[in-house]
C-alpha positions as CSV (number, residue, x, y, z in Angstrom):
1,M,0.0,0.0,0.0
2,I,1.3,3.5,-0.9
3,P,1.6,5.7,2.2
4,L,-1.2,8.3,2.1
5,T,1.0,10.8,3.9
6,W,3.2,11.1,0.8
7,F,0.4,12.8,-1.2
8,S,-2.5,13.5,1.2
9,D,-2.3,17.2,0.2
10,R,-1.3,16.8,-3.5
11,T,-3.1,16.7,-6.8
12,V,-2.7,13.4,-8.6
13,I,-2.3,13.6,-12.4
14,G,-2.9,10.5,-14.4
15,W,-1.1,10.1,-17.7
16,D,-1.7,8.1,-20.9
17,I,1.3,8.5,-23.1
18,G,0.4,7.2,-26.6
19,G,2.3,7.2,-29.8
20,V,-0.1,9.7,-31.4
21,Q,-1.8,11.5,-28.4
22,T,-0.8,12.4,-24.9
23,K,-3.7,12.7,-22.4
24,C,-3.8,13.5,-18.8
25,A,-6.5,13.8,-16.1
26,A,-6.0,15.4,-12.6
27,L,-7.8,14.6,-9.4
28,F,-7.7,16.5,-6.1
29,P,-6.7,14.5,-3.0
30,D,-10.4,13.9,-2.2
31,G,-10.9,12.3,-5.7
32,S,-12.8,15.2,-7.2
33,P,-11.8,16.2,-10.8
34,A,-9.2,18.9,-11.1
35,G,-9.1,19.1,-14.9
36,K,-7.9,17.2,-18.0
37,G,-5.9,17.9,-21.1
38,S,-4.7,16.3,-24.3
39,R,-2.4,17.1,-27.1
40,S,-1.8,15.4,-30.5
41,F,1.9,14.4,-30.6
42,E,3.3,11.8,-33.0
43,V,6.3,10.5,-31.0
44,W,8.1,8.8,-33.8
45,K,8.4,12.1,-35.7
46,G,10.3,13.8,-33.0
47,P,10.5,12.1,-29.6
48,N,12.5,14.9,-28.0
49,G,9.4,17.1,-28.1
50,L,7.8,14.9,-25.4
51,D,9.3,17.0,-22.5
52,E,7.6,20.2,-23.8
53,V,4.3,18.3,-24.2
54,L,4.4,17.0,-20.6
55,K,5.4,20.4,-19.2
56,N,2.7,22.2,-21.1
57,L,-0.1,19.8,-20.1
58,G,1.1,19.5,-16.5
59,S,1.3,23.2,-15.9
60,R,-2.5,23.6,-16.4
61,F,-3.4,22.0,-13.1
62,P,-3.4,23.5,-9.6
63,G,-0.4,22.5,-7.5
64,A,1.3,20.9,-10.6
65,E,4.8,21.6,-9.3
66,R,4.1,19.2,-6.3
67,A,1.7,16.9,-8.0
68,V,2.0,13.1,-8.0
69,M,2.3,11.7,-11.5
70,A,0.6,8.3,-12.2
71,V,1.9,7.1,-15.5
72,T,0.7,4.7,-18.2
73,M,2.0,4.4,-21.7
74,T,1.8,2.8,-25.1
75,A,4.3,5.1,-27.0
76,E,7.1,2.7,-26.4
77,L,6.0,0.7,-29.5
78,C,6.9,3.6,-31.8
79,D,9.5,2.4,-34.3
80,C,11.8,5.4,-33.5
81,F,12.9,3.2,-30.6
82,S,15.0,0.1,-31.3
83,T,13.2,-1.9,-28.6
84,K,10.2,-1.4,-26.4
85,K,12.5,-1.2,-23.3
86,E,14.3,1.7,-25.0
87,G,10.9,3.4,-25.5
88,V,9.9,2.9,-21.9
89,L,13.1,4.3,-20.7
90,F,12.7,7.3,-22.9
91,V,9.3,8.1,-21.5
92,L,10.5,7.6,-17.9
93,E,13.5,9.9,-18.5
94,S,11.1,12.5,-20.0
95,F,9.0,12.5,-16.8
96,G,12.1,12.7,-14.6
97,R,13.3,15.8,-16.5
98,S,9.8,17.4,-16.9
99,F,8.7,17.0,-13.2
100,P,11.9,17.0,-11.1
101,S,9.9,18.0,-7.9
102,S,7.1,15.4,-8.3
103,E,6.6,11.9,-7.2
104,V,6.4,9.8,-10.3
105,W,4.7,6.4,-10.1
106,C,4.2,3.9,-13.0
107,I,1.8,1.0,-13.3
108,S,3.3,-2.3,-14.5
109,G,1.8,-4.9,-16.8
110,R,0.8,-6.8,-13.7
111,G,-1.1,-3.9,-12.2
112,E,1.5,-3.0,-9.6
113,W,2.4,0.7,-8.9
114,K,6.1,1.3,-8.8
115,T,8.3,4.3,-8.3
116,L,10.1,5.9,-11.2
117,E,13.4,4.4,-9.8
118,E,11.9,0.9,-9.6
119,A,10.6,1.3,-13.2
120,F,14.0,2.2,-14.5
121,R,15.3,-1.2,-13.2
122,T,12.8,-3.3,-15.1
123,P,11.5,-1.2,-18.0
124,G,10.1,-4.1,-19.9
125,D,7.4,-4.5,-17.2
126,F,6.0,-1.1,-18.0
127,A,5.3,-1.3,-21.7
128,A,1.7,-1.0,-23.0
129,T,0.0,-0.3,-19.6
130,N,-2.8,2.1,-20.3
131,W,-5.3,-0.7,-20.6
132,R,-4.2,-2.2,-17.3
133,A,-5.0,0.9,-15.3
134,A,-8.4,1.4,-16.9
135,A,-9.3,-2.3,-16.6
136,A,-8.5,-2.3,-12.9
137,W,-10.5,0.8,-12.2
138,L,-13.5,-0.4,-14.3
139,A,-13.5,-3.8,-12.5
140,R,-13.9,-2.0,-9.2
141,Q,-16.8,0.0,-10.6
142,F,-18.7,-2.8,-12.3
143,G,-17.6,-6.0,-10.8
144,S,-18.0,-8.1,-13.9
145,G,-18.4,-7.3,-17.6
146,L,-16.6,-7.2,-20.9
147,W,-14.8,-3.9,-21.3
148,V,-14.3,-3.1,-25.0
149,D,-12.5,0.1,-25.9
150,T,-12.2,1.0,-29.6
151,G,-9.9,4.0,-29.9
152,S,-8.2,5.7,-32.8
153,T,-5.7,2.9,-33.4
154,T,-6.6,-0.3,-31.4
155,T,-9.4,-2.2,-29.6
156,D,-9.0,-3.6,-26.1
157,I,-11.3,-6.5,-25.1
158,I,-10.8,-7.2,-21.4
159,P,-13.0,-9.4,-19.3
160,L,-13.7,-8.3,-15.8
161,I,-14.7,-10.9,-13.3
162,G,-15.5,-10.5,-9.6
163,G,-14.0,-7.0,-9.4
164,V,-10.6,-7.8,-11.1
165,P,-9.4,-7.9,-14.7
166,A,-9.4,-11.5,-16.0
167,A,-7.1,-10.9,-19.0
168,L,-4.9,-13.8,-19.9
169,G,-2.3,-11.7,-21.6
170,N,0.1,-9.1,-20.1
171,T,2.1,-8.1,-23.1
172,D,0.7,-6.8,-26.4
173,T,1.8,-10.0,-28.1
174,E,0.1,-12.2,-25.6
175,R,-3.1,-10.1,-25.8
176,L,-3.1,-10.2,-29.6
177,T,-3.0,-14.0,-29.4
178,Q,-5.8,-14.2,-26.8
179,G,-8.1,-11.8,-28.7
180,E,-7.8,-9.2,-25.9
181,L,-6.1,-6.7,-28.3
182,V,-7.1,-6.1,-31.9
183,Y,-5.0,-3.7,-33.9
184,T,-7.9,-1.8,-35.4
185,G,-9.3,1.6,-34.6
186,V,-11.6,4.2,-36.1
187,V,-9.1,6.9,-37.1
188,R,-5.7,5.6,-38.0
189,S,-6.3,2.1,-39.2
190,N,-5.4,1.5,-42.9
191,P,-8.4,0.0,-44.8
192,D,-5.8,-2.4,-46.4
193,T,-5.7,-4.3,-43.2
194,L,-9.4,-5.0,-43.3
195,A,-10.1,-5.8,-46.9
196,D,-8.1,-6.5,-50.1
197,R,-10.9,-5.4,-52.3
198,V,-13.9,-3.0,-52.1
199,P,-17.2,-2.8,-54.1
200,V,-17.0,-0.4,-57.0
201,R,-19.8,-0.2,-59.7
202,G,-20.9,-3.8,-59.3
203,A,-17.5,-5.4,-59.1
204,M,-15.0,-6.1,-56.3
205,C,-12.0,-3.8,-57.0
206,R,-8.6,-4.8,-55.6
207,V,-7.3,-2.0,-53.4
208,A,-4.0,-0.1,-53.7
209,D,-1.4,-1.2,-51.1
210,E,-0.6,2.4,-50.2
211,R,-1.3,4.8,-47.3
212,F,-3.9,6.8,-49.2
213,S,-6.7,6.7,-46.7
214,S,-7.6,5.6,-43.2
215,M,-10.7,4.3,-41.4
216,G,-11.3,7.9,-40.2
217,D,-12.2,8.8,-43.7
218,C,-14.9,6.1,-43.8
219,Y,-16.5,7.4,-40.6
220,I,-16.5,11.0,-41.8
221,V,-18.2,10.0,-45.1
222,L,-20.7,7.9,-43.2
223,G,-21.4,10.6,-40.6
224,D,-20.3,8.5,-37.7
225,M,-17.6,11.0,-36.8
226,D,-16.8,14.6,-37.5
227,G,-13.5,16.2,-38.1
228,S,-13.0,17.1,-34.4
229,A,-12.7,13.4,-33.6
230,Y,-9.9,12.9,-36.2
231,S,-7.1,12.7,-33.7
232,A,-4.3,12.3,-36.2
233,P,-3.1,14.0,-39.4
234,T,-5.0,12.8,-42.5
235,C,-3.0,10.7,-45.0
236,D,-2.7,13.5,-47.5
237,G,-2.5,16.4,-45.0
238,R,-5.8,17.9,-46.2
239,P,-8.8,18.6,-44.0
240,A,-10.8,16.0,-42.2
241,D,-14.1,16.7,-44.0
242,V,-16.4,14.8,-46.3
243,Q,-15.1,16.3,-49.5
244,H,-11.5,15.3,-48.9
245,A,-12.4,12.0,-47.2
246,V,-14.2,11.0,-50.4
247,S,-11.1,11.9,-52.4
248,R,-8.9,9.8,-50.1
249,L,-11.2,6.8,-50.3
250,A,-11.3,7.1,-54.1
251,R,-7.5,6.6,-54.2
252,L,-7.9,3.3,-52.4
253,A,-9.3,2.2,-55.8
254,C,-6.5,4.1,-57.7
255,A,-9.1,6.7,-58.6
256,D,-9.9,10.3,-57.5
257,S,-13.0,12.4,-56.8
258,D,-13.5,13.0,-60.6
259,L,-13.9,9.3,-61.1
260,I,-15.5,8.1,-57.8
261,S,-18.7,9.8,-56.7
262,A,-19.6,10.5,-53.1
263,H,-22.2,7.8,-53.3
264,E,-19.7,5.3,-54.5
265,A,-17.2,6.3,-51.8
266,R,-20.0,5.8,-49.3
267,M,-20.6,2.2,-50.5
268,M,-16.9,1.5,-50.0
269,A,-17.0,3.0,-46.5
270,V,-20.1,0.9,-45.6
271,Y,-18.2,-2.3,-46.7
272,L,-15.1,-1.4,-44.7
273,R,-17.2,-0.6,-41.7
274,E,-18.7,-4.0,-41.9
275,K,-15.2,-5.6,-42.1
276,Q,-14.1,-3.6,-39.0
277,I,-17.2,-4.6,-37.0
278,G,-16.5,-8.2,-38.0
279,A,-12.9,-8.0,-36.7
280,I,-14.1,-6.7,-33.4
281,T,-17.0,-9.1,-33.1
282,E,-14.7,-12.1,-33.9
283,A,-12.3,-11.2,-31.0
284,M,-15.2,-10.5,-28.6
285,L,-16.6,-14.0,-29.3
286,Q,-13.1,-15.5,-28.8
287,V,-12.9,-13.9,-25.4
288,C,-16.5,-14.6,-24.4
289,S,-16.1,-18.3,-25.3
290,R,-13.9,-18.7,-22.2
291,F,-16.8,-18.0,-19.9
292,S,-19.9,-20.1,-19.0
293,E,-22.1,-17.0,-18.7
294,S,-22.7,-13.9,-20.8
295,L,-20.9,-10.7,-19.7
296,P,-22.5,-7.3,-20.2
297,V,-20.4,-5.1,-22.5
298,I,-18.9,-1.8,-21.3
299,P,-18.2,0.1,-24.6
300,T,-15.8,3.0,-24.5
301,G,-13.5,5.0,-26.9
302,A,-14.0,7.1,-30.0
303,G,-15.3,4.0,-31.7
304,K,-17.7,2.8,-29.1
305,F,-20.5,3.0,-31.7
306,L,-18.8,0.0,-33.4
307,V,-18.6,-1.8,-30.0
308,S,-22.3,-1.3,-29.4
309,E,-23.2,-2.7,-32.8
310,A,-20.9,-5.8,-32.2
311,A,-22.6,-6.3,-28.8
312,R,-26.0,-6.1,-30.4
313,R,-25.1,-8.7,-33.0
314,I,-23.7,-11.1,-30.3
315,G,-26.8,-10.4,-28.1
316,L,-25.0,-8.9,-25.1
317,P,-26.4,-6.1,-23.0
318,E,-24.5,-2.9,-22.4
319,K,-23.5,-0.9,-19.4
320,G,-22.4,2.7,-19.9
321,L,-20.1,5.0,-17.9
322,S,-22.8,7.6,-17.1
323,G,-22.7,8.4,-13.4
324,V,-19.5,6.4,-13.0
325,I,-17.0,8.9,-14.4
326,P,-17.2,12.7,-14.3
327,D,-18.8,14.3,-17.4
328,G,-16.3,14.8,-20.1
329,Y,-13.7,12.5,-18.7
330,E,-14.7,9.3,-20.7
331,T,-12.5,10.5,-23.6
332,H,-9.6,10.4,-21.1
333,L,-10.4,7.1,-19.5
334,P,-7.0,5.5,-19.1
335,A,-5.5,8.8,-17.7
336,Y,-8.5,9.3,-15.3
337,A,-8.3,5.6,-14.2
338,A,-4.6,5.9,-13.5
339,A,-5.2,8.9,-11.2
340,A,-8.2,7.3,-9.5
341,G,-6.6,3.9,-9.2
342,F,-3.5,5.4,-7.7
343,L,-5.6,7.3,-5.1
344,S,-7.5,4.2,-4.2
345,M,-4.2,2.3,-3.4
346,S,-3.8,4.5,-0.3
347,K,-7.2,3.5,1.2
């Protein structure tokens, strides 16, 4: 148990350090919300900028200079790092530089909170941990359920049983094998990973093996998302709006907006949406098949509309986060859960 006297009068800031976005959520010592923040930052394009991102976000909260930092991360997988251990160490070093007066704690893949110094000794234990903090917190709130979080890049599928996470995998590789991680999301995923052909004018057209478009374009065309939810740069650097999304999807068929109409792009998008729902549904069924009874689904993330549809098709009820997490914090779930989970460790 973490000694309460160490932070009884300090704000706790939970962090979710991703490869594309950095998010944080702060709680006062009594557990009430103190604010949240996020910033798009593609780590692989310039990792040395992480210090500035952390300082900028952290400075927004009261008592930030003495705050306790509760850290989770997934950015270590970025290919600017030779190994995931190297990536973890980079993130840890950035926290040490950015918040020299703060207590920095990190959650391990086994759900244990360790000091910054302890994390430095075994960096491999702290890779890909944002799901762990969120799963532990949700398990305490709901008892049992199937937490399915579809974000911009990946989908987590974590069973919660009797108030604790019941995941079989600890590492990303283990979770991919167990169906607890699907590398598909509603913004950044390449349609090529879901289908090798798409419907075009009554035929199935083979797709270009290029980075012309992303699933975010599909959901803008379909009206499931607007540009404000497009949390990464578009593939061509042009705006995240319907007109340009149609153009990007057209290039998937080696065409352009002069050759592919908005209606034809929409048909492509509907097909790709079905493929993505199918990938999520398949993994949910794999995980659900381990249990003798049905689990209610707890859908979260930017793509929770896909999770809800998958749950409907499987025939599972839903439980929402309304009344469980402060308004506006669901979009920062792992960061909020890190802060809340850390606070609960002292009680």
